[in-house]
PDB file of N, CA, C and O in Angstrom, chain B, residues numbered from 101:
ATOM      1  N   UNK B 101     -49.665  40.140  40.575  1.00  0.00           N
ATOM      2  CA  UNK B 101     -51.108  40.378  41.085  1.00  0.00           C
ATOM      3  C   UNK B 101     -51.551  41.384  41.088  1.00  0.00           C
ATOM      4  O   UNK B 101     -51.223  42.201  41.949  1.00  0.00           O
ATOM      5  N   UNK B 102     -52.427  41.663  40.146  1.00  0.00           N
ATOM      6  CA  UNK B 102     -53.351  43.055  39.813  1.00  0.00           C
ATOM      7  C   UNK B 102     -53.451  44.227  40.946  1.00  0.00           C
ATOM      8  O   UNK B 102     -53.700  43.966  42.122  1.00  0.00           O
ATOM      9  N   UNK B 103     -53.304  45.092  40.627  1.00  0.00           N
ATOM     10  CA  UNK B 103     -53.443  46.521  41.518  1.00  0.00           C
ATOM     11  C   UNK B 103     -54.889  46.677  41.427  1.00  0.00           C
ATOM     12  O   UNK B 103     -55.540  46.483  40.401  1.00  0.00           O
ATOM     13  N   UNK B 104     -55.272  46.975  42.356  1.00  0.00           N
ATOM     14  CA  UNK B 104     -57.143  47.782  42.855  1.00  0.00           C
ATOM     15  C   UNK B 104     -56.621  49.098  41.535  1.00  0.00           C
ATOM     16  O   UNK B 104     -55.630  49.829  41.528  1.00  0.00           O
ATOM     17  N   UNK B 105     -57.536  48.996  40.732  1.00  0.00           N
ATOM     18  CA  UNK B 105     -58.235  50.178  40.040  1.00  0.00           C
ATOM     19  C   UNK B 105     -57.913  51.819  40.920  1.00  0.00           C
ATOM     20  O   UNK B 105     -57.589  51.679  42.099  1.00  0.00           O
ATOM     21  N   UNK B 106     -57.978  53.013  40.493  1.00  0.00           N
ATOM     22  CA  UNK B 106     -58.144  53.699  41.936  1.00  0.00           C
ATOM     23  C   UNK B 106     -59.547  53.992  40.904  1.00  0.00           C
ATOM     24  O   UNK B 106     -59.630  53.762  39.698  1.00  0.00           O
ATOM     25  N   UNK B 107     -60.555  54.551  41.787  1.00  0.00           N
ATOM     26  CA  UNK B 107     -61.772  55.390  41.874  1.00  0.00           C
ATOM     27  C   UNK B 107     -61.498  56.583  41.847  1.00  0.00           C
ATOM     28  O   UNK B 107     -60.563  56.960  42.553  1.00  0.00           O
ATOM     29  N   UNK B 108     -62.254  57.593  40.991  1.00  0.00           N
ATOM     30  CA  UNK B 108     -62.066  59.283  41.569  1.00  0.00           C
ATOM     31  C   UNK B 108     -63.176  59.756  41.549  1.00  0.00           C
ATOM     32  O   UNK B 108     -64.139  59.545  40.811  1.00  0.00           O
ATOM     33  N   UNK B 109     -62.979  60.596  42.626  1.00  0.00           N
ATOM     34  CA  UNK B 109     -64.268  61.183  42.831  1.00  0.00           C
ATOM     35  C   UNK B 109     -65.644  61.595  42.049  1.00  0.00           C
ATOM     36  O   UNK B 109     -65.612  60.694  41.211  1.00  0.00           O
ATOM     37  N   UNK B 110     -66.377  62.049  41.857  1.00  0.00           N
ATOM     38  CA  UNK B 110     -67.215  62.377  40.673  1.00  0.00           C
ATOM     39  C   UNK B 110     -67.655  63.994  40.861  1.00  0.00           C
ATOM     40  O   UNK B 110     -68.705  64.635  40.819  1.00  0.00           O
ATOM     41  N   UNK B 111     -65.813  64.352  41.162  1.00  0.00           N
ATOM     42  CA  UNK B 111     -65.928  66.117  41.193  1.00  0.00           C
ATOM     43  C   UNK B 111     -65.604  66.351  39.778  1.00  0.00           C
ATOM     44  O   UNK B 111     -65.323  65.481  38.953  1.00  0.00           O
ATOM     45  N   UNK B 112     -65.696  68.027  39.526  1.00  0.00           N
ATOM     46  CA  UNK B 112     -65.326  68.683  38.406  1.00  0.00           C
ATOM     47  C   UNK B 112     -64.221  68.958  37.784  1.00  0.00           C
ATOM     48  O   UNK B 112     -63.762  69.886  38.449  1.00  0.00           O
ATOM     49  N   UNK B 113     -63.747  68.819  37.228  1.00  0.00           N
ATOM     50  CA  UNK B 113     -62.207  68.974  36.952  1.00  0.00           C
ATOM     51  C   UNK B 113     -62.477  71.266  35.914  1.00  0.00           C
ATOM     52  O   UNK B 113     -63.150  71.829  35.051  1.00  0.00           O
ATOM     53  N   UNK B 114     -61.485  71.528  36.821  1.00  0.00           N
ATOM     54  CA  UNK B 114     -61.997  73.312  36.555  1.00  0.00           C
ATOM     55  C   UNK B 114     -60.481  73.459  35.299  1.00  0.00           C
ATOM     56  O   UNK B 114     -59.494  73.111  35.945  1.00  0.00           O
ATOM     57  N   UNK B 115     -60.050  73.838  33.832  1.00  0.00           N
ATOM     58  CA  UNK B 115     -61.820  74.388  33.936  1.00  0.00           C
ATOM     59  C   UNK B 115     -62.488  74.237  32.573  1.00  0.00           C
ATOM     60  O   UNK B 115     -62.873  75.058  31.740  1.00  0.00           O
ATOM     61  N   UNK B 116     -62.493  72.971  32.632  1.00  0.00           N
ATOM     62  CA  UNK B 116     -63.450  71.659  31.370  1.00  0.00           C
ATOM     63  C   UNK B 116     -64.792  71.512  31.735  1.00  0.00           C
ATOM     64  O   UNK B 116     -65.632  71.378  30.845  1.00  0.00           O
ATOM     65  N   UNK B 117     -65.309  71.520  33.611  1.00  0.00           N
ATOM     66  CA  UNK B 117     -66.141  71.133  33.779  1.00  0.00           C
ATOM     67  C   UNK B 117     -66.908  69.733  33.504  1.00  0.00           C
ATOM     68  O   UNK B 117     -68.095  69.404  33.505  1.00  0.00           O
ATOM     69  N   UNK B 118     -65.662  69.046  33.262  1.00  0.00           N
ATOM     70  CA  UNK B 118     -66.337  68.045  32.794  1.00  0.00           C
ATOM     71  C   UNK B 118     -65.736  66.440  34.334  1.00  0.00           C
ATOM     72  O   UNK B 118     -64.723  66.636  35.005  1.00  0.00           O
ATOM     73  N   UNK B 119     -66.417  65.387  34.493  1.00  0.00           N
ATOM     74  CA  UNK B 119     -65.832  64.876  35.796  1.00  0.00           C
ATOM     75  C   UNK B 119     -65.043  64.176  35.471  1.00  0.00           C
ATOM     76  O   UNK B 119     -65.166  63.512  34.442  1.00  0.00           O
ATOM     77  N   UNK B 120     -63.663  64.091  36.493  1.00  0.00           N
ATOM     78  CA  UNK B 120     -63.061  63.759  36.959  1.00  0.00           C
ATOM     79  C   UNK B 120     -62.837  62.207  36.539  1.00  0.00           C
ATOM     80  O   UNK B 120     -61.826  61.682  36.071  1.00  0.00           O
ATOM     81  N   UNK B 121     -64.458  61.478  36.944  1.00  0.00           N
ATOM     82  CA  UNK B 121     -64.158  60.177  37.097  1.00  0.00           C
ATOM     83  C   UNK B 121     -64.210  59.999  35.928  1.00  0.00           C
ATOM     84  O   UNK B 121     -63.239  59.637  35.264  1.00  0.00           O
ATOM     85  N   UNK B 122     -65.628  60.274  35.355  1.00  0.00           N
ATOM     86  CA  UNK B 122     -66.371  59.257  34.078  1.00  0.00           C
ATOM     87  C   UNK B 122     -66.041  60.058  32.706  1.00  0.00           C
ATOM     88  O   UNK B 122     -65.995  59.607  31.561  1.00  0.00           O
ATOM     89  N   UNK B 123     -65.870  61.116  33.073  1.00  0.00           N
ATOM     90  CA  UNK B 123     -65.094  62.580  31.887  1.00  0.00           C
ATOM     91  C   UNK B 123     -67.010  62.736  31.337  1.00  0.00           C
ATOM     92  O   UNK B 123     -67.628  62.417  30.321  1.00  0.00           O
ATOM     93  N   UNK B 124     -67.160  63.004  31.873  1.00  0.00           N
ATOM     94  CA  UNK B 124     -69.136  63.330  30.662  1.00  0.00           C
ATOM     95  C   UNK B 124     -68.995  64.972  31.399  1.00  0.00           C
ATOM     96  O   UNK B 124     -68.276  65.280  32.349  1.00  0.00           O
ATOM     97  N   UNK B 125     -69.950  65.883  30.595  1.00  0.00           N
ATOM     98  CA  UNK B 125     -70.460  66.940  31.414  1.00  0.00           C
ATOM     99  C   UNK B 125     -70.663  67.273  33.334  1.00  0.00           C
ATOM    100  O   UNK B 125     -71.534  66.761  34.038  1.00  0.00           O
ATOM    101  N   UNK B 126     -69.887  67.976  33.666  1.00  0.00           N
ATOM    102  CA  UNK B 126     -70.224  67.600  35.291  1.00  0.00           C
ATOM    103  C   UNK B 126     -70.992  68.636  35.904  1.00  0.00           C
ATOM    104  O   UNK B 126     -70.431  69.729  35.972  1.00  0.00           O
ATOM    105  N   UNK B 127     -72.392  68.521  36.461  1.00  0.00           N
ATOM    106  CA  UNK B 127     -72.580  66.828  37.101  1.00  0.00           C
ATOM    107  C   UNK B 127     -73.529  66.338  36.326  1.00  0.00           C
ATOM    108  O   UNK B 127     -74.554  66.547  35.677  1.00  0.00           O
ATOM    109  N   UNK B 128     -72.499  65.380  36.787  1.00  0.00           N
ATOM    110  CA  UNK B 128     -73.059  63.629  36.076  1.00  0.00           C
ATOM    111  C   UNK B 128     -73.775  62.949  36.897  1.00  0.00           C
ATOM    112  O   UNK B 128     -73.640  63.287  38.073  1.00  0.00           O
ATOM    113  N   UNK B 129     -74.898  61.628  36.571  1.00  0.00           N
ATOM    114  CA  UNK B 129     -75.425  61.742  37.197  1.00  0.00           C
ATOM    115  C   UNK B 129     -75.306  61.094  38.804  1.00  0.00           C
ATOM    116  O   UNK B 129     -76.353  61.230  39.437  1.00  0.00           O
ATOM    117  N   UNK B 130     -74.044  60.327  39.640  1.00  0.00           N
ATOM    118  CA  UNK B 130     -73.578  59.700  40.340  1.00  0.00           C
ATOM    119  C   UNK B 130     -73.286  61.205  40.813  1.00  0.00           C
ATOM    120  O   UNK B 130     -73.472  61.127  42.027  1.00  0.00           O
ATOM    121  N   UNK B 131     -72.959  62.433  40.550  1.00  0.00           N
ATOM    122  CA  UNK B 131     -72.976  63.388  41.476  1.00  0.00           C
ATOM    123  C   UNK B 131     -73.973  64.612  42.043  1.00  0.00           C
ATOM    124  O   UNK B 131     -74.066  65.513  42.877  1.00  0.00           O
ATOM    125  N   UNK B 132     -74.612  63.965  40.982  1.00  0.00           N
ATOM    126  CA  UNK B 132     -75.698  64.695  41.162  1.00  0.00           C
ATOM    127  C   UNK B 132     -76.501  63.838  42.569  1.00  0.00           C
ATOM    128  O   UNK B 132     -76.860  64.316  43.646  1.00  0.00           O
ATOM    129  N   UNK B 133     -76.585  62.619  42.130  1.00  0.00           N
ATOM    130  CA  UNK B 133     -77.166  61.474  43.230  1.00  0.00           C
ATOM    131  C   UNK B 133     -76.621  61.914  44.690  1.00  0.00           C
ATOM    132  O   UNK B 133     -77.261  61.971  45.740  1.00  0.00           O
ATOM    133  N   UNK B 134     -75.397  62.179  44.481  1.00  0.00           N
ATOM    134  CA  UNK B 134     -74.500  62.157  45.729  1.00  0.00           C
ATOM    135  C   UNK B 134     -74.976  63.901  46.926  1.00  0.00           C
ATOM    136  O   UNK B 134     -75.382  64.047  48.080  1.00  0.00           O
ATOM    137  N   UNK B 135     -74.525  65.082  45.507  1.00  0.00           N
ATOM    138  CA  UNK B 135     -75.178  66.643  46.016  1.00  0.00           C
ATOM    139  C   UNK B 135     -76.778  66.165  46.703  1.00  0.00           C
ATOM    140  O   UNK B 135     -76.907  66.183  47.927  1.00  0.00           O
ATOM    141  N   UNK B 136     -77.595  65.874  46.075  1.00  0.00           N
ATOM    142  CA  UNK B 136     -78.650  65.393  46.530  1.00  0.00           C
ATOM    143  C   UNK B 136     -79.296  64.805  48.021  1.00  0.00           C
ATOM    144  O   UNK B 136     -80.220  65.078  48.788  1.00  0.00           O
ATOM    145  N   UNK B 137     -77.742  63.427  47.855  1.00  0.00           N
ATOM    146  CA  UNK B 137     -78.130  62.674  49.345  1.00  0.00           C
ATOM    147  C   UNK B 137     -77.593  63.554  50.595  1.00  0.00           C
ATOM    148  O   UNK B 137     -77.889  63.516  51.790  1.00  0.00           O
ATOM    149  N   UNK B 138     -76.379  64.636  49.611  1.00  0.00           N
ATOM    150  CA  UNK B 138     -75.162  66.032  51.381  1.00  0.00           C
ATOM    151  C   UNK B 138     -76.772  66.842  51.447  1.00  0.00           C
ATOM    152  O   UNK B 138     -77.373  67.103  52.489  1.00  0.00           O
ATOM    153  N   UNK B 139     -77.164  67.088  50.292  1.00  0.00           N
ATOM    154  CA  UNK B 139     -78.344  68.129  50.774  1.00  0.00           C
ATOM    155  C   UNK B 139     -79.722  67.841  51.216  1.00  0.00           C
ATOM    156  O   UNK B 139     -80.462  68.721  51.657  1.00  0.00           O
ATOM    157  N   UNK B 140     -80.057  66.613  51.097  1.00  0.00           N
ATOM    158  CA  UNK B 140     -81.741  66.400  51.526  1.00  0.00           C
ATOM    159  C   UNK B 140     -82.559  67.034  52.448  1.00  0.00           C
ATOM    160  O   UNK B 140     -83.789  67.088  52.422  1.00  0.00           O
ATOM    161  N   UNK B 141     -81.362  67.785  53.738  1.00  0.00           N
ATOM    162  CA  UNK B 141     -82.763  68.527  54.087  1.00  0.00           C
ATOM    163  C   UNK B 141     -82.461  69.786  54.398  1.00  0.00           C
ATOM    164  O   UNK B 141     -82.766  70.367  55.440  1.00  0.00           O
ATOM    165  N   UNK B 142     -81.641  70.359  53.160  1.00  0.00           N
ATOM    166  CA  UNK B 142     -81.740  71.956  53.081  1.00  0.00           C
ATOM    167  C   UNK B 142     -81.423  71.415  51.273  1.00  0.00           C
ATOM    168  O   UNK B 142     -80.394  70.839  50.917  1.00  0.00           O
ATOM    169  N   UNK B 143     -82.398  71.723  50.502  1.00  0.00           N
ATOM    170  CA  UNK B 143     -82.412  71.695  49.177  1.00  0.00           C
ATOM    171  C   UNK B 143     -82.199  73.392  48.668  1.00  0.00           C
ATOM    172  O   UNK B 143     -81.768  73.611  47.536  1.00  0.00           O
ATOM    173  N   UNK B 144     -82.544  74.549  49.615  1.00  0.00           N
ATOM    174  CA  UNK B 144     -82.066  75.852  49.671  1.00  0.00           C
ATOM    175  C   UNK B 144     -81.355  76.203  49.138  1.00  0.00           C
ATOM    176  O   UNK B 144     -81.317  76.902  48.125  1.00  0.00           O
ATOM    177  N   UNK B 145     -80.076  75.402  50.251  1.00  0.00           N
ATOM    178  CA  UNK B 145     -78.735  75.926  49.887  1.00  0.00           C
ATOM    179  C   UNK B 145     -77.847  74.560  49.564  1.00  0.00           C
ATOM    180  O   UNK B 145     -76.711  74.357  49.993  1.00  0.00           O
ATOM    181  N   UNK B 146     -78.583  73.708  48.749  1.00  0.00           N
ATOM    182  CA  UNK B 146     -77.786  72.511  47.051  1.00  0.00           C
ATOM    183  C   UNK B 146     -77.780  74.191  45.924  1.00  0.00           C
ATOM    184  O   UNK B 146     -76.808  74.812  45.493  1.00  0.00           O
ATOM    185  N   UNK B 147     -79.644  74.539  45.718  1.00  0.00           N
ATOM    186  CA  UNK B 147     -79.343  75.451  44.896  1.00  0.00           C
ATOM    187  C   UNK B 147     -78.937  76.708  44.748  1.00  0.00           C
ATOM    188  O   UNK B 147     -79.165  77.460  43.801  1.00  0.00           O
ATOM    189  N   UNK B 148     -78.027  77.010  46.191  1.00  0.00           N
ATOM    190  CA  UNK B 148     -77.406  78.818  46.065  1.00  0.00           C
ATOM    191  C   UNK B 148     -75.771  77.464  45.665  1.00  0.00           C
ATOM    192  O   UNK B 148     -75.142  77.466  44.607  1.00  0.00           O
ATOM    193  N   UNK B 149     -75.563  76.728  46.589  1.00  0.00           N
ATOM    194  CA  UNK B 149     -74.363  76.266  45.661  1.00  0.00           C
ATOM    195  C   UNK B 149     -73.960  75.978  44.490  1.00  0.00           C
ATOM    196  O   UNK B 149     -72.833  76.173  44.035  1.00  0.00           O
ATOM    197  N   UNK B 150     -75.286  75.287  43.728  1.00  0.00           N
ATOM    198  CA  UNK B 150     -75.320  74.921  42.281  1.00  0.00           C
ATOM    199  C   UNK B 150     -75.256  76.265  41.174  1.00  0.00           C
ATOM    200  O   UNK B 150     -74.559  76.355  40.163  1.00  0.00           O
ATOM    201  N   UNK B 151     -76.254  77.286  41.746  1.00  0.00           N
ATOM    202  CA  UNK B 151     -75.991  78.500  41.380  1.00  0.00           C
ATOM    203  C   UNK B 151     -74.543  79.341  41.673  1.00  0.00           C
ATOM    204  O   UNK B 151     -74.494  80.561  41.515  1.00  0.00           O
ATOM    205  N   UNK B 152     -73.408  78.570  42.104  1.00  0.00           N
ATOM    206  CA  UNK B 152     -72.118  79.591  42.695  1.00  0.00           C
ATOM    207  C   UNK B 152     -71.709  78.857  41.535  1.00  0.00           C
ATOM    208  O   UNK B 152     -71.424  79.449  40.494  1.00  0.00           O
ATOM    209  N   UNK B 153     -71.633  76.899  41.700  1.00  0.00           N
ATOM    210  CA  UNK B 153     -70.655  77.028  40.684  1.00  0.00           C
ATOM    211  C   UNK B 153     -71.104  77.019  39.077  1.00  0.00           C
ATOM    212  O   UNK B 153     -70.299  76.705  38.200  1.00  0.00           O
ATOM    213  N   UNK B 154     -72.255  77.338  38.840  1.00  0.00           N
ATOM    214  CA  UNK B 154     -72.645  77.198  37.889  1.00  0.00           C
ATOM    215  C   UNK B 154     -72.162  79.129  37.207  1.00  0.00           C
ATOM    216  O   UNK B 154     -72.456  79.609  36.112  1.00  0.00           O
ATOM    217  N   UNK B 155     -71.642  79.569  37.970  1.00  0.00           N
ATOM    218  CA  UNK B 155     -71.118  81.170  37.229  1.00  0.00           C
ATOM    219  C   UNK B 155     -69.989  80.269  37.133  1.00  0.00           C
ATOM    220  O   UNK B 155     -69.830  79.556  36.142  1.00  0.00           O
ATOM    221  N   UNK B 156     -69.379  80.269  37.895  1.00  0.00           N
ATOM    222  CA  UNK B 156     -67.852  79.847  38.295  1.00  0.00           C
ATOM    223  C   UNK B 156     -67.537  78.720  36.599  1.00  0.00           C
ATOM    224  O   UNK B 156     -66.477  78.407  36.056  1.00  0.00           O
ATOM    225  N   UNK B 157     -68.655  78.472  36.315  1.00  0.00           N
ATOM    226  CA  UNK B 157     -68.678  77.297  35.717  1.00  0.00           C
ATOM    227  C   UNK B 157     -68.480  77.756  33.903  1.00  0.00           C
ATOM    228  O   UNK B 157     -67.940  77.311  32.891  1.00  0.00           O
ATOM    229  N   UNK B 158     -69.447  79.118  34.411  1.00  0.00           N
ATOM    230  CA  UNK B 158     -69.623  79.537  33.016  1.00  0.00           C
ATOM    231  C   UNK B 158     -68.222  80.391  32.545  1.00  0.00           C
ATOM    232  O   UNK B 158     -67.680  80.215  31.454  1.00  0.00           O
ATOM    233  N   UNK B 159     -67.666  81.505  33.750  1.00  0.00           N
ATOM    234  CA  UNK B 159     -66.700  81.946  33.549  1.00  0.00           C
ATOM    235  C   UNK B 159     -65.304  81.202  33.060  1.00  0.00           C
ATOM    236  O   UNK B 159     -64.407  81.675  32.363  1.00  0.00           O
ATOM    237  N   UNK B 160     -65.413  79.845  33.669  1.00  0.00           N
ATOM    238  CA  UNK B 160     -64.650  79.159  33.106  1.00  0.00           C
ATOM    239  C   UNK B 160     -64.325  78.783  31.737  1.00  0.00           C
ATOM    240  O   UNK B 160     -63.190  78.811  31.262  1.00  0.00           O
ATOM    241  N   UNK B 161     -65.532  78.382  31.045  1.00  0.00           N
ATOM    242  CA  UNK B 161     -65.898  77.971  29.916  1.00  0.00           C
ATOM    243  C   UNK B 161     -66.389  78.796  28.883  1.00  0.00           C
ATOM    244  O   UNK B 161     -66.774  78.470  27.760  1.00  0.00           O
ATOM    245  N   UNK B 162     -66.316  80.062  29.485  1.00  0.00           N
ATOM    246  CA  UNK B 162     -66.241  81.046  28.861  1.00  0.00           C
ATOM    247  C   UNK B 162     -64.768  81.577  27.919  1.00  0.00           C
ATOM    248  O   UNK B 162     -64.502  81.703  26.724  1.00  0.00           O
ATOM    249  N   UNK B 163     -64.341  81.701  28.686  1.00  0.00           N
ATOM    250  CA  UNK B 163     -62.582  81.472  28.211  1.00  0.00           C
ATOM    251  C   UNK B 163     -61.687  80.467  27.507  1.00  0.00           C
ATOM    252  O   UNK B 163     -60.793  80.603  26.672  1.00  0.00           O
ATOM    253  N   UNK B 164     -62.155  79.542  28.042  1.00  0.00           N
ATOM    254  CA  UNK B 164     -61.859  78.275  26.842  1.00  0.00           C
ATOM    255  C   UNK B 164     -62.980  78.630  25.561  1.00  0.00           C
ATOM    256  O   UNK B 164     -62.574  77.945  24.623  1.00  0.00           O
ATOM    257  N   UNK B 165     -63.978  79.253  25.191  1.00  0.00           N
ATOM    258  CA  UNK B 165     -64.639  79.209  24.271  1.00  0.00           C
ATOM    259  C   UNK B 165     -64.776  80.498  23.562  1.00  0.00           C
ATOM    260  O   UNK B 165     -66.002  80.477  23.662  1.00  0.00           O
ATOM    261  N   UNK B 166     -64.587  81.437  23.025  1.00  0.00           N
ATOM    262  CA  UNK B 166     -64.750  82.696  22.837  1.00  0.00           C
ATOM    263  C   UNK B 166     -65.269  83.668  23.424  1.00  0.00           C
ATOM    264  O   UNK B 166     -65.559  84.714  22.842  1.00  0.00           O
ATOM    265  N   UNK B 167     -65.431  83.482  24.497  1.00  0.00           N
ATOM    266  CA  UNK B 167     -66.198  84.364  25.601  1.00  0.00           C
ATOM    267  C   UNK B 167     -67.228  84.644  25.806  1.00  0.00           C
ATOM    268  O   UNK B 167     -67.662  85.736  26.171  1.00  0.00           O
ATOM    269  N   UNK B 168     -68.288  82.771  25.401  1.00  0.00           N
ATOM    270  CA  UNK B 168     -69.549  82.901  25.136  1.00  0.00           C
ATOM    271  C   UNK B 168     -69.615  81.554  25.658  1.00  0.00           C
ATOM    272  O   UNK B 168     -69.513  80.548  24.956  1.00  0.00           O
ATOM    273  N   UNK B 169     -69.860  81.568  27.432  1.00  0.00           N
ATOM    274  CA  UNK B 169     -70.832  80.264  27.863  1.00  0.00           C
ATOM    275  C   UNK B 169     -71.913  79.549  27.597  1.00  0.00           C
ATOM    276  O   UNK B 169     -73.025  80.043  27.408  1.00  0.00           O
ATOM    277  N   UNK B 170     -71.653  78.376  27.568  1.00  0.00           N
ATOM    278  CA  UNK B 170     -72.500  77.131  27.001  1.00  0.00           C
ATOM    279  C   UNK B 170     -74.221  77.655  27.575  1.00  0.00           C
ATOM    280  O   UNK B 170     -74.459  78.010  28.729  1.00  0.00           O
ATOM    281  N   UNK B 171     -75.252  77.584  26.452  1.00  0.00           N
ATOM    282  CA  UNK B 171     -76.047  78.051  26.718  1.00  0.00           C
ATOM    283  C   UNK B 171     -76.856  76.988  27.538  1.00  0.00           C
ATOM    284  O   UNK B 171     -77.891  77.439  28.030  1.00  0.00           O
ATOM    285  N   UNK B 172     -76.662  76.018  27.719  1.00  0.00           N
ATOM    286  CA  UNK B 172     -77.872  75.119  28.507  1.00  0.00           C
ATOM    287  C   UNK B 172     -77.295  75.000  30.435  1.00  0.00           C
ATOM    288  O   UNK B 172     -77.623  74.130  31.242  1.00  0.00           O
ATOM    289  N   UNK B 173     -76.428  76.141  30.650  1.00  0.00           N
ATOM    290  CA  UNK B 173     -75.773  75.894  31.974  1.00  0.00           C
ATOM    291  C   UNK B 173     -76.814  75.791  33.109  1.00  0.00           C
ATOM    292  O   UNK B 173     -76.582  75.260  34.195  1.00  0.00           O
ATOM    293  N   UNK B 174     -78.413  76.559  32.614  1.00  0.00           N
ATOM    294  CA  UNK B 174     -79.218  76.590  33.839  1.00  0.00           C
ATOM    295  C   UNK B 174     -79.551  75.236  34.015  1.00  0.00           C
ATOM    296  O   UNK B 174     -79.432  74.621  35.074  1.00  0.00           O
ATOM    297  N   UNK B 175     -80.044  74.711  32.769  1.00  0.00           N
ATOM    298  CA  UNK B 175     -80.279  73.031  32.370  1.00  0.00           C
ATOM    299  C   UNK B 175     -79.313  71.951  33.088  1.00  0.00           C
ATOM    300  O   UNK B 175     -79.613  70.757  33.058  1.00  0.00           O
ATOM    301  N   UNK B 176     -78.710  72.188  33.421  1.00  0.00           N
ATOM    302  CA  UNK B 176     -77.249  71.504  32.892  1.00  0.00           C
ATOM    303  C   UNK B 176     -76.878  71.343  34.667  1.00  0.00           C
ATOM    304  O   UNK B 176     -76.502  70.293  35.188  1.00  0.00           O
ATOM    305  N   UNK B 177     -77.079  72.558  35.338  1.00  0.00           N
ATOM    306  CA  UNK B 177     -76.732  73.087  36.903  1.00  0.00           C
ATOM    307  C   UNK B 177     -77.891  73.285  37.778  1.00  0.00           C
ATOM    308  O   UNK B 177     -77.727  73.138  38.989  1.00  0.00           O
ATOM    309  N   UNK B 178     -78.591  73.476  37.495  1.00  0.00           N
ATOM    310  CA  UNK B 178     -79.789  73.779  38.309  1.00  0.00           C
ATOM    311  C   UNK B 178     -81.286  73.335  37.976  1.00  0.00           C
ATOM    312  O   UNK B 178     -82.128  73.354  38.873  1.00  0.00           O
ATOM    313  N   UNK B 179     -81.609  72.938  36.693  1.00  0.00           N
ATOM    314  CA  UNK B 179     -82.529  73.010  36.804  1.00  0.00           C
ATOM    315  C   UNK B 179     -83.543  71.308  37.594  1.00  0.00           C
ATOM    316  O   UNK B 179     -84.640  71.078  38.103  1.00  0.00           O
ATOM    317  N   UNK B 180     -82.217  70.495  37.213  1.00  0.00           N
ATOM    318  CA  UNK B 180     -82.036  69.103  37.900  1.00  0.00           C
ATOM    319  C   UNK B 180     -82.414  68.882  40.101  1.00  0.00           C
ATOM    320  O   UNK B 180     -82.697  67.992  40.902  1.00  0.00           O
ATOM    321  N   UNK B 181     -82.232  69.873  40.084  1.00  0.00           N
ATOM    322  CA  UNK B 181     -82.280  69.968  40.964  1.00  0.00           C
ATOM    323  C   UNK B 181     -83.455  70.968  41.909  1.00  0.00           C
ATOM    324  O   UNK B 181     -83.548  71.177  43.118  1.00  0.00           O
ATOM    325  N   UNK B 182     -83.904  71.233  41.246  1.00  0.00           N
ATOM    326  CA  UNK B 182     -85.771  72.469  41.252  1.00  0.00           C
ATOM    327  C   UNK B 182     -86.632  71.489  42.053  1.00  0.00           C
ATOM    328  O   UNK B 182     -87.063  70.465  41.524  1.00  0.00           O
ATOM    329  N   UNK B 183     -86.909  71.835  43.461  1.00  0.00           N
ATOM    330  CA  UNK B 183     -87.612  71.043  43.981  1.00  0.00           C
ATOM    331  C   UNK B 183     -88.593  71.014  43.148  1.00  0.00           C
ATOM    332  O   UNK B 183     -88.815  71.693  42.146  1.00  0.00           O
ATOM    333  N   UNK B 184     -89.385  69.847  43.831  1.00  0.00           N
ATOM    334  CA  UNK B 184     -90.616  69.552  42.772  1.00  0.00           C
ATOM    335  C   UNK B 184     -92.041  70.000  43.800  1.00  0.00           C
ATOM    336  O   UNK B 184     -92.652  69.150  44.449  1.00  0.00           O
ATOM    337  N   UNK B 185     -92.367  71.309  43.794  1.00  0.00           N
ATOM    338  CA  UNK B 185     -94.076  71.278  44.559  1.00  0.00           C
ATOM    339  C   UNK B 185     -94.813  71.014  44.315  1.00  0.00           C
ATOM    340  O   UNK B 185     -95.788  71.131  45.059  1.00  0.00           O
TER     341      UNK B 185
END
């Protein structure tokens, strides 16, 4: 009998900031959808949360790669969640 596969949540794996479930750069699409759902009533709180995570990721990723964080962290962490006015 086959055992059911354990499904990992789409959370960041620190210090690489890759998704624990799918392995792509976090936040992955499933993580973005979950976060938008969780913060649907408070986009400002989502932006504050993501900015905090972006700062943490910049620090971790800089330690992994010659003290230089990736240049696209704003796009990766913030631009997709910016409310359209």
